[in-house]
N, C-alpha and C positions, 0 to 999 in steps of 0.2 A: 452497525453491523449489516444494515440493509445494503450498504455499498458492495459488500463482498458476497451477498447472498444471491446475486444474479450474474449471469454470464457477461452481460454488458458491463456491469460494475467491475467485475474482476479484470476484464480486458482493459477497460479504461484505467483502472488503478495501476495495473501492471505496466501499461504503456507509459502512463504519466510518471510513475516512479522511475522507470528506466530512463526516460528523457531527463527528468530532474537530476537523477544521479549522474548521468553522462555529462550534462551541461555543468553541473556543480563540480565534478571532477576536472573537466576541461578548464573551467575558470580558475579552480584552485591551482592546477598545474601552471597555467599561464601566469597567475599572480606570483606564485613562488619563483618561477623562472625569471620574471621581470625583476622581482626584488633581488634575486641572486645576481642578475646581470648588473643591477644598479649598485649593489655592494661591491662587486668586482670592479666596476668602472670607477667607483669612489676610491678604492684602494690603488688602482692604477694611476688615477689622477694624483693621489697623495704621493706615491713614489716618484711620479714625474715632477711634482712640485719640489720634493726634497732634492732631486737631482738638479733641478733648475736653480734652486737657492744655493746649493753647493757650488754650481758652476759660476754663478754671479759673484759669490764670495772669492772664489779662486781667481776670477778675472780681475777683480779689484786688487787682490793681493799682488798679482803679476804687474798691474799698472803701477802700484805704489813701489814695488821693488825696482822697476825701471827708473822711476823718478828719483828714488833714493840713490841709485847708482850714478845718475847724472849729476846730482848735487854733490855727492862724495868725490867726484872727479874734477870739480871746479878748482883750478889752481889758486884762485884767491881764497877759497875756503881752506885749502890745505895750508896756505901761508899763514892765515889767521889762526888756525888751530895749533900750528907749530909754535905760536907765541904764548899759548896757554893764557891768553889775556881775554877774558870774557868781553870787555868793551870792544876790543878789536874785532872779535867774531860778530858781535852785534852790529858793528858799523857796516859790515858787508851784507846785512840782511836786505838792504834796498837792492843790491845787485842780484838777489835771488828771486825777485818778483816774477821774472819771466818763467822761472821753473815752478814757482808756487801756484801759478794760474791753473795748471792741471790738477793741483792738489788742494783746490778750494774746499773740497769736502773733507779734507783730512782734519782730524781732531787733535793731532799731535805732531810736532816736529822738534826733535832734541838732537843737539850736537854736543859730544863729549870729547875730552882729550884722551890720551893714551892710558891715563890712570882711571878713567871713568868719571872724571869730574865734569859736571854739566857746564858747558861754556855758553850755550844759548838755547832758548826754548821759545816755542810759539804754539798757538792753538788753544782751544778752550779746555783741553784736558792736560795741559802741560804740568808736569810734576814739579812745581816750584819748590826749591829747597830740598829736593829729594836726591840722594846720592844714586844716580842712575847706574853706577857701577854695580849696585846690588841686583840689578836685573840680570837674569840669566842670558837674555838676548844680547845685552851690551857686553857681558863677559865673553860670550862666544864670538862676538864681532871683533873684540880686541885681540882675539886669538886668530883672527883672519878668516872667520866663517860668516857667511850671510845667514841670518836666521829669521824665521817667521814664528811669532809667538802670540800668546794671549795673556792679557792682564785683566783680572776681574776689577770692575769698578762699581760704584754705588748705583749708577743708573744704567749699567750695561756691561759689556765685555769689550776691552780694547784689543783690536787686532793690529799688531805692530809688525813692521819689517825693519830690520837693522842690518846695515852694511858697513864694512870697515872703511876708514879713510887711510889710504896707504900711498906711499911713494916708492918708486922702483918697481922693476919687473921681475928680475931674477930672484932677488932677495928683498921683497917688499918690506918697508918699515911702516908699522901701524902707528898713525898719528892720532887716531881717535875713531869715533863712530858717528853715523847719522841714523837716527831712528824716526820713521814716519809711521803713523797709525790712524785708523778710523774706528769709530765706536759702533759696536753692535748694540744699538739702543732702540727705543720705541720709534724714533724717527726713521731709522733704517728698516725696522720691522714693518712700519706703515708703508714705506716705499715698496718693499717686497710683496706685501699684501696686495697693493695696487697692481703689481705686475702679475702675480700668480693667482690671486683670488683666494688665497688661503691665509688663515691666521698664523702668526709667528710668535714664538716665545723663546727668549734666551735665558739659559739657566747656568749658574756657576755654583759649585759646591752643593748641588742639590736644591738650591733656592732659585726662584724665578726673579730675575733682575730687570727684565723688560718684556713686555707682551702687548699685542694689539687687542687683547681681550680685557674686560674690566678687571681691576685689581682684586676684586673679591674672589676671583677664581684662581688666584695665584697658588693658594694652598692645595687646591684640587689638582693643579697641573704638575705638582711636584712628583706625584706617583708615576705617571707615564714617562717622566724624564728618566727614571731609573730602570725602565724596562727596555727590552730589545724587540724590534718588530712592531707591527701594527697593533694598537690597543684601542679600546673604547673607553671614553671618559664622559661622565655626565656633568654638565655645567648648567645648573639651573634646570629649566624645562627642556633643554636641548641636549642632544648627544653628539659627541664629536669623535672622529677617529684620529688618532695621533701617531706620528712616526718620528722618533728622535733622530737627529743628525749630529753625530759626534764631531766636535770641532777639534782642531789640532791642539793637543794638550801642552805643547811646548810653550813655556813662558808662565805656566800656572805654578804657583807655589804650593804644591801639594793639593790635597782635597780631591773631590770628584771632578773629572774632566768636564769642561764647559760643553754645553749641548744647545743646539738650536732645535726647538720642538715645532714641527709643522702640523697644523690641525685643519681639518675640513669638517664642516657641519654635516653629520649624518642625517639629522632631522630635516634640515633644509633640502638635502639631496633626495630623501625619501618623500618629502612633501611634494616634490615635483611629480611623484608617481600617483598622487591622489586623483588627478584628472584621469589617468589611465585606469586606476581601480574603479573610479566612478563610472567610466565608460563601460568597463567590463561588467560591473554590477547591473547597469541599465540593460546592456546586451543580454546578460543572463536572464534578467527578469522578463524581457520581451521574448527571449527564446523559450523560457518555461511556459509563458502564456500561450505562445503559438503551439508548443509541443502538447500542452494540455488540450487545447482546442482540437488539434489534429488527432490526439488519442481518443477524444470523445467522438469525433467524426468517424474514425476507424472502427471503434467499438459499436457505434450505431449502425455503420454500414454492415458489420458482421452480423449483428443481432436482429436487424430489421427483417431479413428473410425468415429467421427463426420465429420472430413474433408473428409474422404472417402465417407461417405453418401452424403455430400454436393456436391462432384465432380459428383457422379452418378446423383443426382438431377439436377445439371447444364446440364449434357449431355442430360438427359430426356427432360429438358425444351428447349434445343436448337434443338434437333432432333425430339421430340415428340414420341420417341420410348419407350413405356412403358414395353417392354420386357427386357430392360436393368436392370439387377439385381446386387446386391452386392454379390460378391463371398466370402462366409464365410470362406473358407479354404485357402484364399490368403495369410495369414500371422498370426503372433502371436498376432496381435492387437485384433483379434476376440476371444481370449481365455477368455477375460473378460466377465462375464455372462451378465452384463448390456448392454455392447456394442453388444454382440451377440443377445440379446433380441431385441435391437433397430434395428439392421440390419434385423433380421428375420421379425419384425413387418413391416419394410419398404417394404421388398419384398412381404409380404402378401398384403400390401396396394396397391402396383403397380399391383399385380395380380387382386385384386378386382376392381381397377379403369379400367384396361384393359378389364375385363369381363363386367363391366358396359358400357364401351364405345362400346364394340361389341354389347351388347344388345340394346343400344340406337341407334347405327348405323343401326342395323337390323330393329328396329322399324321405324326409319326414312326412310329407304329404302322401307319398307312395306307401310308406310304412303304416301311417294312420289309416289310409284307405284299405290296406291289407287287413289290419286289425279290425277295422269297422266291418269289412266284408265278412271276416270270420265270425264276428259277434252277431251281425245281422243274419248271416247264413244259419248260425246255430240257433239264435233266439227266435228267428222268424219261422224256421223249419218246424220247430216243436209245436208252436200254436197251429200252424197250417196242418200238421199231421193230425192234431186233435180235432180241428174243425172238419177235416176230411173224414175222420172216423165217425164223428157225430152225424155228418151228412149221410154217410153210408148206412148208419143205424136208422135214420129217418126214412130211408127208402124201403125198409122192411114192411111187408104187407100186414103183418099181424102186430104192429107197433101199438103198445098201450099208451094211454095218456101220460102216465108217470115217466115212461121212457122218453116220450116226446119232450116233456118238460126238462128232463135231465140233459138231453142232447142240446136243447136250446140254451140251457144255462151254461153248458160247456162252451158252446160257440160264443156266447156273449162274453164270458170271462176271457177267452183267448183273443177276441177282437179288442177288448180293453187292454189286454197285455200288449198286443201289437201297437195300439195307439200310444201306449206309454213309452214303448221303445222308440217309436218315431219322434215323439215329443222330446225325449232326452237327447237324441241325436241332433235334432234341430236346435234345441237350447244351447247345446255345446258349440255348434258350428256357426251360429249367427251372433253378431254383436249384441250385447245386453244393453237395453235402454232402461235407465234407472229413473224412478219417480220418487224424488226425495221429499220428505216431510217430517216434521217432529214426531217422534215415536217413543212410547214408554217401553223400554227393554224388558222390564220385569213382567209387564202384562203380555208382551210378545212371547216371552219364555213360557208363561203359563199356558198360553194358547197352543204353542208348539208341543209342549209335553202332552196336552190332552189329545192333540191330533195324532201324535205318534202311537197312542194306545189303540188307534183304529187298525193298526197293522196286524193285530191278533192278540191272543192271550199271552201273558208272560210277565216279565219283571216290570215293576212300577218305576216311575221317574221321581226321584226325590229332589225337591227344589230348595236351593240355598241362595236367596235373592238379597241383594244389598238394598236396604230400605232408603238409603240416602242417594240412590242413583238418580240423576236428573235425566230429563228427556234429551235425546240426541236426534240429529237430522240424518235420516237414513231412509232406505227403501224397505219398509217393513215387510212387504209381501215377499220380496226376494230373500230377505234375511230369514223369514219364516220357512221358506223352502230349504235353506241351508240347515237350520236347526232341526226341522222334522227329519231330514235325510240322515243327519248324524245320530239323532235319538233312535230312529228305526234301526240303523246299523248297530247301535249299542244294544238294543233289545234283542236283535237277532244273535249277536255275539253271546250275550248272557243266557238267552234261551238255549243256545246250543251247548252251553256248559252246564246248565241246570236241568235236571230231569223234569221238575215240576215246580209249581208255585210254592209248594211246601218247602222245597230246598231253599227258596229265598227267605222264608220265615225263619229257618234255622240258621241263616247266615248272620254273622255279627256285623250289622250295619247294612245300609242300602247298597244295592248292586249297581244302580245308575244314579248319578248325581248331576244336576244342572245348576251351575253356580254363576252369579254375576258379581262384579266388583268394579269400582272406579277409583283411579288415582292418576295424578300428574296429567290431567287433561285427556285421559283415555279411559275407555271402558273395556272390560274383559268378560268374555263368556266362555265357560269351561264345561265341556261334556266329558264326564269320567265314568268308566264302567269297570267292573271287576270280572270281565270275561277272560278268555284264554290268552288275550294279547295277540300281537302281530309278530310274525316271524321276522327277525332282524334282517334277513335277506330281502324281505318284501317291503320293509319300512320305507326305504328311499323312493319307492315307486307308487305309494298309495295315492298320490295326486296325479299320476300319469293317466292320460285318457285311455280308456278301454282296458285298463289293468284291473283285474278282479280275481278274487279267490273264491267267490260265492257261486254256487251253482244257480244258474239262471240270472246272474247279474250282468249289466252292460259295462261296468267299469267307468261310468261317466258321473256317478253321483258326487264323489269327492272332487273330481276335476271341475265340475260345474260349481261346487261350493267354493273352491279356491278362486275361480274367476269372479264370482259374485263378491266375495270378501275383499279381494284386491281391487275390484272396481269401486267399492265403497271407501277406498283409502285405508283399508286395514290389512292385517296379516293373519295367517292361519298356520298352525304347526301341530305336530303330533308327537307324543311320547308314548312308548309302549314297552312293557316288560312281559315276556312270555310267562303265562301262568299267573300274573298279578293283575293284568288289565291294561286299558288304553285310556289316554287322556288327550283330547283335542282342545286346543286353546285358540280362541278368536280374539284379536285385539282391534278395536275400532276407535277412530278419533271421537272425542267427546265434544260437546257444544254443538255448533251449527256451522260446519265447514262448507266451503264452496262446493257446488255440484261437480262431481268428477266427470 
């Protein structure tokens, strides 16, 4: 899942998938088209072979027909046939040698008389003792017709040509017939295979009688013989496409017409495509690898500027330094217009944010200065007026010693008040230097509670301290200032709500509680009072500098407390309910953390 969780991963994955799918689709289309072209070429070659085989057979038939006519026109043959004497016909066979030379491949030569009686035969397929007049070809020849027919044999199909032996032109007299033929057998099929490159099978009455293929496939070849058009037949591990060539049915004594079946190996033809398929596969693999590398390079090129911007943003986030800019001339990654625009926009943005921060900081300083001026003007004027009044009283000529002491006391108190105001302003404005050391928080809380009672009479501080609390590494003096300030504020709040100490005695429970507790490596200090609470409108501003609702306050006490607590690595928060009281919680790291 990490691959798709980043922009670089998604760009790389999308580009790589697009390249792989495109290349895969292209290779698939090419393979399919090449295969279809091979299939089409195979069928074209098959049909061309059928036409060639048919043309060769017809050419041989024409040759044999011409030779038969020449033999039938020999005067000596006519004279011998007219005697109806077989020995006489056989005696002239020597005179036929000149005409038999073109017919050396003939498997049959038969001469009959006008009644169909065989007078002479020759050839390895001569029908010895057979009444040739039973052949339809001989019967048609004795009627004066030249015929071409087929005779099924055990080892093939005999292709015969029969011509009449006649005398006379106007009203020819039929003396007999001459039949020549050649056998469509395995020998002829092998010759045709050598010429055409295709396997040949001859079938008669639905049975294979001769084939160039092994005899064990004869039964499987019977099915495509009965079909029309191109068909596919499985012969062992190979597939063949087959196309039947119907032969002339004349001469067949019933049954299914003889057929020459032409076959070409589909497996062998497609095997020649293996090299093409292998080449395409290798090309696809190389293309996918290159596309993957290119996709990664493109994704990296796109995301490198974003990574650079992210690094700068991380540094700005860690340091707060908005002057950190992206150096556009640092490398070739910024030559891309979009990346350069993005980097330039980011630099402009940081400039704008820095400018806004300076403006806001300036406004805050002016606002703080205004609030400080108001506080100082108000808080300093009152002591000065009192000091001025006291000095005026000291100038009186009839001043008693008691009046002198009272005036001096007032001046001393107001000078102390002015000094306190100056110290608070200085503490808030200058950085705090902490002196860390192991401290006992419970003891520190007891001391702070006792010190807060010096602010005047009023409510007591009830302590609820965790006895199991361990020592922590902190600045005890600074933390004491925080606790005393919060306890004094709590006593003032409770004193303002209670008319006297007797009211506290009548209350169910302590009015001010200081609690400590430790858990999960941190310690908590809670100061709770049952005073009037804080107005919800004022609650978000209680830690703002110079914000105060007390008469005579500077508004810096809680702001200084927050600075100290956060400087010690802790947090401070306040919860208050009008009429129910206020709770301030301080959380500090336990143990001995590093110096802040």
